C-alpha positions, 0 to 999 in steps of 0.5 A: 513510468519510463526507464531509460537506456541511453546509448551514445558512442557504445556507452549507455546507462542501464536502468535496473528493470525486474525481469529483463536483462538488457546487454550491449549484445541485445540492445539495438545500437538505436534503442534509446528507451524502455517503456514500462506500462504499469497496470491500474488494477485493484488489489482485488485483481489478478495481475500478469506480466507479459513477455516484453516487445521491442517496436523498431519504429519507435524504438522502444521495448514495452512491458506490459500486464494483463489485468483480471479481476478476481472471481469466485473463491479467489475473490473471497480469499482475497477479501479475507486476506486483505481484511486480516491484514487491515485488521492486523495493521491497525491492531499493531498500530494501536497497540504500539502507540499505546506502548509508546505511552507505556501501556501493555496494549490499546486495551490496557490503556483504554481500561484507564478510562475512569482512572482517578488520576487525571492523565491516565484518563485523559490518555484513555479517552484519546485513545478510546476516541482515536480507536473509534475514529480509525474503525469508523474511518476503515468502515467508511473506506469499506462501503466506499469500495463496495459501492464503486466510489473508490478503489480498495486501498493497500494496507500501506495506503490506508494506513497513511490516511487514518486519523491521529490521536491528539495526546495530552501533554505529559509533565 
């Protein structure tokens, strides 16, 4: 991502860059850009923002980061926090979907699997399959991450990848 500070006849457009306060007093008159080097990292890395540097030859400020993989107890703690966050987010997703269909939660919805009311039984079947599909997908992602086939997604990224239910029509 490149952010620009345009300098033209003492007028400029200032983009907000967290942690850096540019003013007319500390920007050389010929500076035309600021480069932010976004770190490529895993959620299991320690990311530290380094001090910004100015290169007069390219007339750029550069903000960069140091990325160090977590190890030992820090890694174990990060994995536990990540797993709990994923589990909580998925449980909220499932429970909210059940509430949207007027059930107390996903467990309540799934309990209607043998209902004598066809709509309730159909919704329970969809919910049960959807729940299994979600957790099966999460397990497949976990195995891909552990084998190095993909980086660990953030909780937000993972939530966008999850399967969606195909609910029966309500009359």
